[in-house]
N, C-alpha and C positions, 0 to 999 in steps of 0.2 A: 156231231162229233163219229166220224169214221167208228167202224164196231167192227172187232173180227169173228170169225165163226161159234166164238164163245161166247157171244155178246157184248165182252168189253172191248174197250178201246184199242186200234191196234199204234203200234209202237210208234210209227210216224207220230201220231193225234198225239202221244203222252211225249215226247221227243219234242215234239213242237211248244211243249208250254214252257221251253225255257226262254220264248218269245215274248218279249210284255204283251204284241199285238195279240196274240192268241191269249195269253190271259186275263188280260182285261176285256176279250170277246167273250169266252167263257166261265169266266171267275174262280178258275182255278188254278192253283202251284200245286208245285211237288217239294217235297223235301226226301235226303239220302240219308242213312243211316239211323242203328239204332236209340243214338242220344234224342234224335227228333223226334222217333218214331213213339219214344215212350213219353216225353214232351207232349207231346198229343194226345195222348193217353190219358194224361194226365190230369189235363181241362177237357177233355170230352171234346175236342176239335173233328168236326166232317170230316172224317174219312170217306170220300169214296171208296176205293179200293189201294189193294197194294198190289206190287211188283215183287217177285220174287225168284231169286235165284237162288235153287239146292245146291248148284255147285262150290259157292262162294260160302268160306266157312261164316255162320251168323251168328252160333253160338246156343246155348239150349232157352237161355233168357228172351232172345230174338223169337226164338221158337212156340216159345210159350205163350207169347205174347202175340203171335201172330197166329194161333189156335184159337186163343180169346177171342179175335177180331173173327174170324169163322167163324165160331159158335155165335157170332153174334148178326151175321148176316152179311160181313164185309167181303166182298169178292176178292178173289186173291187169283193174278194172273201169272204161271210160272212160266219164266224163261230160262237159254240156256246160257254160260257166259258170254259168250259172244253178243247175243243179244243185251244183254246186260250192260258192259261194258260199250258199248253202241249208245244206249239210252242213259247210259251216267253224265254227269256233267264233270265228274271228278279224273282226273288221270288214275287214279288208283280208285277203283269203287268199294263204297264204304258197305262193305259186308253183306252187301248183298238184298239189301230191300231199298223200297221206296218207296212213298206214299203220297198218293193224290189226293188231294184236301181243296176245301170249299174256302177259299180270303173271307176273311170277316172283317165285314166293314160297319160303319154304326151309324146313326146321325151326331148331329150336336147336341150335346145334351141338354135337354127340359129344366132345369134344376135351377134355382136364383140365389146365390147366397151360401152354397153349401161351405161347409168350414174347413179349410185345409184341405183341400181338392186341389193338385196342381196337376197340369196338361202341357203337354210343349206343342210347340209349332212351327212349321217350317215351310219353306218354300221352294230351296232350291239349296240342295245337297249333294254336289256331286259326284263323291266318292262311296259307292257303295259299302266299303269297310267301315268308312266314319256313321254312314246311316245304322249297319248292322252296331256297330261299337254305343252308339247314342242309345239304340230299344234295348239292347242291354242292361243299359246302364239306369235308365228309366226304368226299365221292372224290377232293380235291382233296389232304386232309392224310394221307392212306392208312387211314381206319376199313375195316373190312369189312363192315358194314353196321348196319341199324336193326331193335329190337326194337321193337314198338311194343305197347304193353301196353293190352289193351281194343279195340272196334271203333270208338272215335271216327276217328281217323285215318284217311286214305284214301291211300296216295302216288301215285295213277293218277288220282287230280282232277287234270282239264286244264288247271288253272292253276297247282299244284305243278310238273306235266310239264312245263310250259312255262317255268316259273324254276328249273328244273334245268338248262336249256339242255344238255340231254340226259347230264346227269352220271346221271339213272335208272339208264340200263340198265348202270351200271356197281357198282351197288350193288346187297345183298341184302338181301331184306325178312324178318320174323318177324311172326308174328302172335300173341300170347302172352297169357297172363292171370295173376293175383298168383301162384296156389297152383304153378302151371306154372313160372312164371319162378323162383319159391324154391327151387323142386325142384331147379333146373335148377345155380341158383345153391348151392346145397349140395353137388349133386354134381361140377360142375367146378373147385369153390372159385375160382372169382373173383370180383374186388373191385369192389365196385357204389360209386361215386364220385355223390353227387348236386351238381349245377352250383346252387348256393346264394348270396345278396348278404347274407344274415344268419346273423352266427354262425356261420361256415366259417372253413375254413381255405386259404391257399394253393393253387391247384393244383398249384403248382411242387414242393410241399414232398414228393408221394405219388409212392411209386414205381410205376411204370408198366410191369418186366420182366416179368408174369404177365398174364394172359388179364383186363382191366376194360373193364366197362361204365360209359359214363359217361349219368348219370339227367340230363335236360331238361324243366323243367317248362314251364307254360302263362304266356304271355308278362307275363300282369298279376298271374297270383296264387302262379306260381312250381310248385316240386312240390308233390302231392297227397299225402295221406296215406298213401297207396296205395305212391308212390314211396317216403316215406319211412321206410316199413319195409322198401322192398328195400333198402335201402343200409347200406351200413358203419357 
């Protein structure tokens, strides 16, 4: 991690977190704007430091939040407007504050036959906006988290994060692969249901009393053969 004279990462490093390779290497990601900062604070997300531009109007509420985090030892990197606009992912910078956070990944849950626990699983969702919307909907409907099969999906892509509107902080994320997932399925005796528009059954006819995983396919091609193999 490159640092400046104040011990905080330099601007090049921060901007680099918009690239997946850098996010994967560091386990970090960025959020911009007061809405996301509030959501992160509400769930006690691990905020490593803040980037603040005093020249941009961020409001007294945001100032109070930042003051509280500083009092708790969260470092703040102050930048001017030109620097902030260079770092920002948005054409119109969002309220002069960016947070650098630790990504949150968890292992596959160890419990067996826990009643009425729903997880989502996905392998290849092409649109970041679609994935963000799914994450937002999952949070609103009480899903416990996401199981990502393979390495293609990145929930911490800035476009995904933005589309979640803060729901990213309320979901658990698991990275798994086919054999590991199948072993976990056998061990936990969970039910895996695939979302399919052809030759399927009405989702309302399935019992959801026990641990259930809803498998989501690609927007264009639907469920892959790998995903179908995982379904009951």
